[in-house]
N, C-alpha and C positions, 0 to 999 in steps of 0.2 A: 791751875791745871795747865799742862803743856800740850800743845798740839803741834805736829810737825810742819815745818816749812821746807819744801823740797824745791828742786829745780824744775819740777813738772807743773805747768800752769793748770792742768786738769786736776791734779791732786790738791793743789793749793786752793782752787775754786771750791772743791768739795769740802775742804777743811773750813773755809770761810762760811759756807752754807751751814755746816754743823754748828759753828759758833753762833751764827745768827739764830738758829733754831734753839740752841741752849739758852740764849738770852731771852727769847720769846717765852719759852716754857717757864723759865725762872720768874719772869714778870707775871705770868698767869697765876703763879703760886704766891705772888706778893713779895718775892725775893728781889733785892736790888743787887746790882753789880758793885763790888768794892773797887776793883781795878780792871782795866781792859786795855787792849792794844789801841793805838791811835786810829787804826782802820775801823774800829767799832764805836768810837766816841758818839757819833750821831745816833747809831742804833740803840745804844744804852740810854742816851738822853731822851729818846722818844718813849722809853718805857716808863719814865717818871711823868706820867700824864695826868696826875691828880689835879683837879680844879682847872682843867684846860691848860695844862703845862705851866702852872703858876711858878714852880721852882725855876724853870728855864727862863721865864719872863723876868723874874726877880734878878737872876744872875746876869741876864743881858742888860738890865737897867743899871746894875752895878758896873758892868763892863763899860757901858757908855759913859758913866760918870767918872770912872777912874782913867779911862783911855779913850777920850772923845775922838781921836783920830784913828783909832782902831789899828795901831801898829804893833802892839805887844801880843804875842801868842794868839794870832788869829785862828779861831776854830779849836783851840785847845779845850779838851773836855766837852766839846759840842757847843761851846759858847762863842758866838761870833759878834763882832761889832755891827752897828746898824747898817753900814754900807755893804756888808758881806752876807746879810741874812737873806734867806729865800722869802719871797712874798708869802704871807700867811693866807690860807684860803678862808 
């Protein structure tokens, strides 16, 4: 689906809010995102929360093994190297 990007910061903020809401509603119904814009990588990755985010943890483990220095595609698809991760609560 395409949503407009304009020169108006107000309109763009509303569009981002709409996209976040669509992602949340989709997740509530058990639907996953196939593709998303980079601005929403983290939002989408948070929806894959089964088993306390086991998928994300697995992908981060792979990232650490393949790229221990964390220099390739930092944050791409919501997967970050160890040094760039937020502290887990």
